[in-house]
C-alpha positions in Angstrom: 13.5 21.2 2.7 11.7 22.0 6.2 8.3 20.4 6.5 5.6 21.8 8.7 4.2 18.9 11.0 0.7 19.1 11.9 -0.1 17.0 15.3 -3.5 16.2 16.6 -5.7 18.8 18.1 -5.8 18.7 21.7 -9.2 20.5 21.8 -11.1 18.2 19.0 -14.9 17.9 19.3 -16.0 14.9 21.1 -19.3 13.0 21.1 -20.4 11.2 24.7 -18.4 8.1 25.9 -18.1 4.4 25.9 -15.8 1.6 25.7 -15.8 -0.4 22.5 -16.9 -4.0 22.3 -15.0 -6.3 20.0 -16.7 -8.2 17.4 -15.4 -11.2 15.1 -14.5 -10.5 11.5 -17.0 -9.4 9.4 -19.3 -9.0 12.2 -21.4 -5.6 12.8 -20.4 -3.5 15.8 -22.7 -2.7 18.7 -24.2 0.6 17.7 -23.7 2.4 21.0 -24.5 5.9 21.4 -22.2 8.3 23.3 -18.7 7.3 22.0 -16.0 9.9 22.0 -14.1 10.3 18.8 -11.4 12.9 18.1 -9.6 13.8 14.8 -6.0 12.6 14.4 -4.8 15.8 12.5 -4.8 19.5 13.6 -6.9 22.3 11.9 -4.8 23.5 9.0 -3.4 26.9 8.4 -4.1 28.5 5.0 -2.6 26.8 2.2 -2.6 23.5 4.1 -4.9 20.5 4.6 -6.0 18.5 7.5 -6.9 14.9 7.3 -10.4 14.0 8.0 -10.1 10.9 9.9 -11.8 10.7 13.5 -10.8 7.8 16.0 -12.9 6.4 18.6 -11.2 7.6 22.0 -11.5 6.4 25.6 -12.2 8.8 28.5 -8.6 9.9 28.5 -8.9 11.1 25.0 -6.7 8.4 23.8 -7.6 5.8 20.8 -9.4 2.8 21.7 -7.0 0.0 20.7 -7.8 -3.8 20.9 -6.0 -7.2 19.9 -9.2 -7.9 17.8 -11.2 -5.9 15.5 -14.3 -3.8 16.3 -16.3 -2.0 13.8 -17.3 -2.6 10.2 -15.4 -4.9 8.3 -15.1 -5.6 4.3 -18.2 -8.1 4.4 -20.3 -5.3 6.2 -19.3 -2.7 3.6 -19.8 -4.9 0.6 -23.3 -5.9 2.1 -24.2 -2.3 2.7 -23.4 -1.1 -0.8 -23.9 -4.4 -2.8 -20.3 -4.6 -3.8 -19.8 -8.3 -3.0 -18.3 -10.5 -5.7 -17.5 -7.6 -7.9 -13.7 -7.4 -9.1 -11.5 -5.2 -11.0 -8.0 -5.0 -12.6 -7.9 -1.2 -11.9 -6.0 0.8 -9.2 -7.1 3.2 -6.8 -4.5 6.0 -5.9 -4.6 7.4 -2.3 -2.7 10.8 -1.8 -1.9 11.6 1.7 0.8 13.7 3.5 3.9 12.4 5.1 5.0 8.7 5.6 3.3 5.9 7.3 6.2 3.7 7.9 4.1 0.7 8.7 1.6 1.0 5.8 2.4 -2.1 3.9 2.7 -4.4 7.3 -0.5 -3.0 8.8 -2.2 -3.5 5.3 -1.2 -7.0 5.5 -2.9 -7.5 8.8 -6.0 -6.1 8.0 -6.5 -8.2 4.8 -5.3 -11.3 6.5 -8.0 -10.8 9.5 -10.8 -10.6 6.9 -9.5 -13.3 4.5 -8.9 -10.9 1.7 -6.2 -11.6 -1.0 -2.7 -10.3 -0.2 -1.9 -7.0 -1.5 1.9 -6.5 -1.2 4.6 -4.5 -2.6 6.6 -7.4 -3.7 3.5 -8.8 -5.5 3.0 -5.7 -7.4 -0.6 -5.1 -5.9 0.8 -2.1 -3.6 3.1 0.6 -4.4 4.1 3.3 -2.1 5.9 6.6 -3.7 6.5 10.3 -2.7 4.7 12.8 -4.5 6.7 12.8 -7.7 6.6 9.1 -7.8 10.2 8.6 -6.1 11.3 6.1 -3.3 12.7 8.9 -1.0 9.6 9.1 1.4 8.8 11.7 3.6 9.2 12.0 7.3 6.7 10.4 9.6 3.8 12.0 11.1 1.7 9.8 13.3 -1.8 11.6 13.0 -1.4 11.3 9.1 -0.3 7.7 9.4 -3.4 6.6 10.9 -5.3 8.5 7.9 -3.3 6.3 5.7 -4.1 3.2 7.3 -7.8 4.1 7.2 -7.6 4.7 3.5 -5.8 1.5 2.7 -8.1 -0.6 4.6 -11.2 1.1 3.2 -10.3 0.8 -0.5 -9.5 -3.0 0.4 -12.8 -3.2 2.0 -14.9 -1.9 -0.8 -12.5 -3.2 -3.6 -10.4 -6.3 -2.6 -9.3 -7.0 -6.1 -8.1 -3.2 -6.7 -4.5 -2.5 -6.9 -3.3 0.4 -4.7 -0.9 3.4 -5.2 -0.1 5.2 -1.9 1.4 8.6 -2.7 3.0 10.3 0.3 3.1 14.0 -0.1 6.2 15.7 1.7 3.8 18.0 3.7 0.2 18.8 4.1 0.5 21.8 1.9 -1.8 21.9 -1.0 1.0 22.4 -3.4 2.8 19.2 -2.3 -0.5 17.2 -2.1 -1.6 18.4 -5.5 1.7 17.4 -6.8 0.9 14.0 -5.7 -2.6 14.0 -7.2 -1.0 15.1 -10.5 1.7 12.3 -10.3 -1.2 9.6 -9.6 -3.1 10.7 -12.5 -0.3 9.8 -14.9 -0.2 6.2 -13.6 -1.3 3.4 -15.9 -4.4 1.6 -14.5 -5.5 4.3 -12.0 -9.2 4.7 -12.5 -9.7 6.7 -9.0 -7.8 9.1 -6.7 -9.0 9.3 -3.1 -8.1 12.5 -1.0 -9.3 12.3 2.8 -8.2 15.6 3.6 -9.2 19.4 3.4 -8.9 23.0 4.0 -10.9 26.0 3.6 -12.7 26.8 0.5 -10.3 27.9 -2.3 -10.3 28.4 -6.0 -10.1 25.7 -8.4 -6.7 23.8 -8.6 -5.7 22.3 -12.0 -4.1 19.5 -10.0 -7.4 17.9 -9.0 -8.7 18.1 -12.6 -8.2 14.9 -14.4 -11.1 13.7 -17.1 -11.2 9.9 -17.3 -10.3 9.4 -13.4 -12.6 9.8 -10.3 -10.8 12.2 -8.0 -12.9 11.9 -4.8 -12.4 14.2 -1.8 -14.0 14.4 1.6 -16.4 17.1 2.5 -15.2 17.5 6.0 -16.2 16.4 9.7 -17.2 19.9 11.1 -21.0 19.8 10.1 -22.5 22.2 7.7 -19.6 24.1 5.8 -17.8 23.8 2.8 -14.2 22.7 2.2 -11.5 22.2 -0.6 -10.6 20.1 -2.7 -14.4 18.8 -2.6 -15.4 22.4 -3.6 -13.8 22.0 -6.8 -16.0 21.4 -9.9 -14.1 18.2 -11.4 -14.0 16.5 -7.8 -16.4 14.0 -6.4 -17.5 15.6 -3.4 -18.2 12.6 -0.7 -20.2 13.2 2.3 -20.9 11.1 5.3 -23.6 8.9 6.9 -24.6 6.7 9.9 -24.8 3.2 8.9 -26.8 0.7 10.9 -28.3 -3.0 10.3 -31.8 -3.0 9.7 -34.9 -5.4 9.1 -35.7 -4.1 5.6 -35.3 -5.4 2.2 -31.6 -4.0 2.1 -30.5 -5.1 5.4 -29.2 -1.6 6.4 -30.3 1.8 7.1 -28.5 5.2 6.6 -29.1 8.8 7.8 -27.0 11.8 7.3 -24.1 12.0 10.0 -24.1 15.0 12.0 -20.5 15.8 11.3 -20.4 15.7 7.4 -19.5 18.6 5.6 -21.9 20.3 3.2 -22.8 23.6 1.3 -22.3 25.5 -1.6 -18.8 27.0 -2.8 -18.8 30.8 -3.4 -15.4 30.5 -5.1 -16.0 27.7 -7.5 -18.8 27.5 -10.2 -21.4 25.1 -10.4 -20.6 22.2 -12.9 -23.1 21.7 -15.7 -24.2 18.4 -14.5 -25.6 19.5 -10.9 -28.8 20.4 -12.7 -30.8 19.3 -9.7 -29.5 21.7 -7.3 -31.4 25.0 -8.0 -30.4 26.3 -4.5 -26.8 26.7 -5.5 -25.0 29.0 -7.8 -21.6 27.4 -6.9 -20.2 24.0 -6.6 -22.7 21.9 -4.3 -21.4 19.4 -1.8 -21.9 16.6 -1.4 -22.1 14.6 -4.7 -22.5 11.2 -2.9 -21.9 9.7 0.3 -20.8 6.5 2.4 -20.4 5.6 6.1 -18.5 8.2 8.1 -20.1 8.5 11.6 -17.8 7.0 14.3 -20.6 5.6 16.3 -21.1 3.3 13.4 -17.5 3.1 12.4 -15.1 1.0 10.4 -12.4 -1.4 11.8 -8.7 -0.4 11.1 -5.3 -1.8 12.0 -2.7 0.8 12.6 0.7 0.1 14.4 2.5 3.3 14.0 1.5 4.2 17.7 -0.7 7.2 17.5 -0.8 8.8 21.0 1.0 5.7 22.3 -1.7 3.3 21.1 -1.7 0.8 18.2 -3.6 -2.4 17.0 -7.3 -2.4 16.1 -9.1 0.7 16.3 -12.6 2.2 15.1 -12.5 5.2 12.9 -15.1 7.3 11.0 -15.0 10.8 9.4 -15.3 11.5 5.6 -11.9 10.1 5.4 -13.7 6.6 5.5 -16.4 7.4 2.8 -13.7 9.1 0.2 -11.6 5.9 -0.3 -15.0 3.7 0.0 -16.5 5.7 -3.1 -13.1 5.6 -5.0 -13.2 1.9 -4.7 -16.7 1.9 -6.3 -15.6 4.0 -9.2 -12.9 1.5 -9.8 -15.1 -1.5 -9.8 -17.4 0.2 -12.3 -14.6 1.2 -14.7 -17.0 3.7 -15.9 -14.7 7.0 -15.5 -14.8 8.7 -18.9 -15.3 12.3 -19.0 -15.9 13.8 -15.4 -17.0 10.7 -13.2 -19.1 13.1 -10.7 -21.6 13.5 -13.6 -22.3 10.0 -13.7 -24.4 9.7 -10.5 -26.2 12.8 -11.5 -27.4 11.2 -14.8 -28.6 8.4 -12.9 -29.5 9.0 -9.3 -31.8 6.1 -9.2 -29.1 3.7 -8.8 -28.1 5.0 -5.5 -29.6 4.5 -1.9 -31.4 7.9 -1.3 -30.8 8.9 2.3 -33.5 11.0 3.5 -33.1 11.6 7.3 -30.8 13.3 9.6 -28.9 16.8 9.6 -25.5 18.3 10.1 -26.5 21.7 11.4 -28.8 24.7 10.8 -28.9 26.5 7.5 -31.0 28.2 5.0 -32.1 26.7 2.6 -32.5 23.5 4.7 -31.5 21.2 2.0 -28.0 22.2 2.3 -27.8 20.7 5.8 -31.0 18.5 6.3 -31.6 15.2 4.3 -34.6 14.6 2.4 -35.7 12.8 -0.6 -33.2 13.7 -3.6 -30.2 15.5 -3.3 -29.1 17.1 0.2 -25.9 18.7 1.4 -24.7 16.2 3.7 -25.3 13.1 1.8 -25.6 14.2 -1.8 -27.4 12.0 -4.2 -27.2 9.1 -1.9 -24.9 6.0 -1.0 -23.6 3.3 -3.5 -26.3 0.5 -4.6 -23.9 -1.4 -6.5 -22.1 0.3 -9.3 -24.9 1.3 -11.9 -24.6 5.0 -10.8 -20.7 5.1 -10.8 
């Protein structure tokens, strides 16, 4: 079968520029303003999805790659979201398009760098399959390969004890990606399925409706606006924040990331548990959120050579927040029924994000953060697992 290959968009939106400093393992990055970032997957045609990864680039538009990591590492993610010391025997499934031929090797480098336990195919911690569970993997796409590296690293950062199932769909079509989600949902031990991609808002798909499993999806990286599958009522829509160290009791501060997607679906009904969103008649996004701003980005190791660059890079996008939140659900083990409803029933267990905006809209709560629910950050970010 002939596959559609999506390449990086040449005209991706950029922020303003700087070269990244390097930091030691677990150290916070310098929170420099004015970094360029660019998406690694092109905008998708109808019926297809684009990954929501954004990589920090230099003045030539190519990813900044170093021999040592820069950006937040596992200790930072676990500190910010109170996940340190939590363990589980559960698995997180990651569904992406195309093949990342260096996925297992790159994950080994990431976990070794940060002193995490090994997660290998040989050891049974990592499985890599095609969309139907087979070993005949699809063709390589360098842009999506960076997405896969980001997803594997962020599950590892949030949940080092999680097993990981990587499902590589044959193309970025929703038909193939949905088939991958359906396969992942049949696998024993899978408590969460992360989908770090999206396309234009579409009507519900049964492929993403799996009671008893937290199916998470990115809300997008283009600011105010809605995308699928985050707009489906059974899906946990994961928005994005800017995360910085602070001299408060938590040690961290968050605001809405300007790129985080948000809004209300006009095609999909509001689920019964979104009782606090009186401004939406359809599914509201986001439900919850986590770090996504490339300016406060995460360290990722990738050696597939996207645009001729490989090594340690800094990523953001709601592609980072979706697998982080999936890891939190796996740690909680509390995924009966529709897991999206859990946070809505106990929002006090989250870090409420009350500043920042991703655009101009009416009513303002769809794109401007404030106390309680708002579009860009949902009900807030993980504060341990009590609301998951």
